[in-house]
N, C-alpha and C positions, 0 to 999 in steps of 0.2 A: 809748798810744789804743787800746781794742780793732776789730780790723779785722773785720768782716760783709759778707760778699758771699753772702749765701742764695739770693739768685737765677741767680750765676754771670755778673752783667752783665759785672760787672769781667775774669773769668775768658774769657770770651766776645772782648771786646776787647782785653785786653793780656797773657793769659797770668799766670801765675805769675810771682813775682819774679824777676829776673836772679839766678841763683847768684853768692855770691862766687867770686875766682879757683881754681881749681881746685888744688893740692898734685901733681898730679900726675895723668893724664889718658891714653886713648891705647886700644886696640883687644886682645881678645885672641881667639885664632884657634880656635874649639872644633868640634869635630863639623861641620862643613857651614856654621858661619857666622861672621863676623865682631864679637864682642861689644864694642859701646863700654861704657870706664866712665870714671869721674872720682871722685878722691879729695879731697875739703877737711878740711883741718882739720886737729888734731895730737891723740894719747890716743889712748885705749882706742876701736876701730872699733865703730861700727856699721853694719849695711848697709839699704838702704831700697832696697823694691822696689815699684815703682808699679804701677797696675790697668793692664789693656787696655787697646789703643789711643791708649795715652799715653806716657810717658816720663819718664824720669829729673828734668828740668828740670820734672818739677808738684809737684818736693816744695820748689818756692822760699820757701817759708814754715818750713821744717822746719828744713833745713839751718844758715842763722844761730843758730837759737835752739841748736842741738846745737854748733856748732861754737864760741858762746859758751859753752858750759859744760863746756868742753875736749874735747870729744869728735871725731875723724878718723870723715865722711862717707864712704860708700862707695857710690857711685848708679851701678847698673847700667839700662843698656835692655836689655831684655829680647828674646829674638833677633825679626829684622826692628821689631822696636817702635823709632821714634828714630832715631836714629845707624847700630842693630844692623842688621847685612844677615841673611837666609834663607837657604837651601836650597828645593827645592821640596818636600819633604817637608809633612806634615800639623804645625799644631802643638798642642805636646803639652804639658804641665805637669811631667812628668818631664823632657822634654828642655831645658825654661828649669830645672829647678830644677839641672842639670848644669850648665849654663854657667856658676851661682853659683859653684859650686866652683870651676870651673877658673879663673875670675876668682880668686877669695880665693889659689888655690892660686899664680898669677902674681905674686898681693902678698905672699903668704907670709903672709896673714891666716887663723892654724890656728884662731879658736876668737873668734868674735863673735856679739853677738843681732841676728835680723834681724828689720827693721816691714815689714809688708807689707799692701798696703791689696787690695784685691780680689783682684783675677788674684794681685798679689802677694802676696796672705795665702797661697794655696792654695802658692804655690811655696814659701813661709819652713816652710811645715808638713810641706810633701812631705822639706824639708831635717830637719825635726826626725826624722821618721821613720828617711829612709835616710843621714841620717850626724851622729848626732845629739853626736858627740865632736865636730863642728864647730859648733855650735849652742849660744850660751851662754843663749838663751829665742827666745822669738816674739811678738809683739805681731801681732795674726791680727786685721784688721779688717773686716769688709764682704765675707764671703766665703763660698761653701757649699762643703762636702766631700764631699755627695754629689746626686745631680740634686734628691734632696727636699726639697733648702733653698730654693731661688731661686722669687721669687715671676712669675705671667704677666706678661710686659712690658705696661706702658700707658706711650705717650709724653706726655712734660709738655716744657714751657718748661726747664726745669733743663736735663734728660737732651740736650734739641735744643741748647742753647750749649754744653754740653761736650763733644758731637760735633761741633760746628760749628769748636771750638777746636780738636779733637785732629787734625781734616782740615788745618787750617792749620799746623801746628806736623807735621804726616808731609809733608805737600809741602815745608816748608822746611828736614826734617832727614834725609831718606831720601833714602837713594842710587836708589831706584826713586819715586821723588816723582808719579809718575802712577798709580800703582798701588793707592792708596788703596783702592778698592771692593772686590779682589782679597784686599787682607791685612785690611778688614775680614768678609769674610765668612769665608776663611779660619780667621780668631780666632773668630769667632762659630759656627764646625762645631764648635772645641774648645769650647766654650762650653757647647753642648748636649749635648755625648756625653762629658764630663768635669766636674770628677774621678768617681772611682769609690770610696770608699774606706767601710771599716765602719765600726761602731761598736769591732768587734776590732782593727780598725787602731790609732783611736783611741786605744783602751786600754793600747799599748803603747807610747805617748810618754811618751820620760820627761825630755825637756826642760822646764823652766819655760814655761809659757803663758799669756796673760792675752786672752782674747776681747774684742772689741770690737765692740759694733753701736750702729748711729747709731737711733732714736729714730724717725726719716721717714725709714728707708733705702729705697730705690725697688726693690731687687733682689733683696734679701735677708728671708726669715723671721723673725723676732724667735726664734722658737721652734726653730729649726734651730742658732739664734746658740748658746742655753740650751741645747741639746740638746749640742754639740760641750763647752759650760763643762763639762757633768756626764761628758761621758766619756770625758774627756783626766784624767787622775791629776793631782789640783791643780791643775786652770786655774783660773784667776780669772775672773770675771763683770766686764764694764765693761759699762755704758751710758752712750751719749754724746746729753745731751738738747738738743734744739730743732733740732737737723740731719739731715740727709740721707748720702746714701753718699758726696760730697762735702767730708766736714767739713775733710778737713786743707787745702779751700780754701777753704771758708763760713765757718769760725771758727778761723781757726789760731792763737788763742790757747789752747780749749780743747781742741781735740786736740793740742797741743802738752804743756798741763799735764798730760794721758793718758799722752802719751808718758814726763817723767820722771817721772811715778809707776811706769810699768813699769819703766826702765831701774834707778829708786831702786828697788824691790824686790830686783831680780836683784844691787846690789852688796850685799845687808842678807843675802843667801843663803850660805849656808857654802861655802869653795874658790871 
């Protein structure tokens, strides 16, 4: 039976579904932070990167589906998010991309597709630019690559419910549970000033990319997502109907079908 949580009432009350037991979990010390990871399942790895203010557990609808399909799934809490720590330096997407490579190195994952949601999508595309030999492909959902891609912020009940869930999760998971307001301010500052990649930067990407946009995204302009798909060589475009920026939680069956389509595309590519 297909699940619908379009208004995120279930997510606010309960969070995403609990993750299955991890095959391996731990921390990697890197560049002033302690980065939390969990590896689920077995088989060819795929890396899932969550959005800003969230944590790896927000992929609770996606991990079981991928594990059942014979994949291993690497979840990483971005620095300062979830159970990962951070130092006093400002957040940057490039620093978080380097954290992902550090975890992949520690786990001896040489090559894997990256699935990114919101801030995680930006991190994934930076990895495609900076370390293409490590990235099998990028599923880019719901983010911008320069400031022109964002919509003016308009509060909604759905956004408020997601924010309240993030606040509760931060208090439960973080090593600094009382610092949520400072954490939000620091992440917001990064979002306001980054990323800043040009069409020329995007044109240099040589890994397979699927740009995925939701019909009712609250934060990202559709024109910007279409521009990304035009600017990245051989990128594919995918529009998810009847969902917003929170599609992995709102209609996980539809989102998971899109994700499987991406992975099947990669499997058909030479090499």
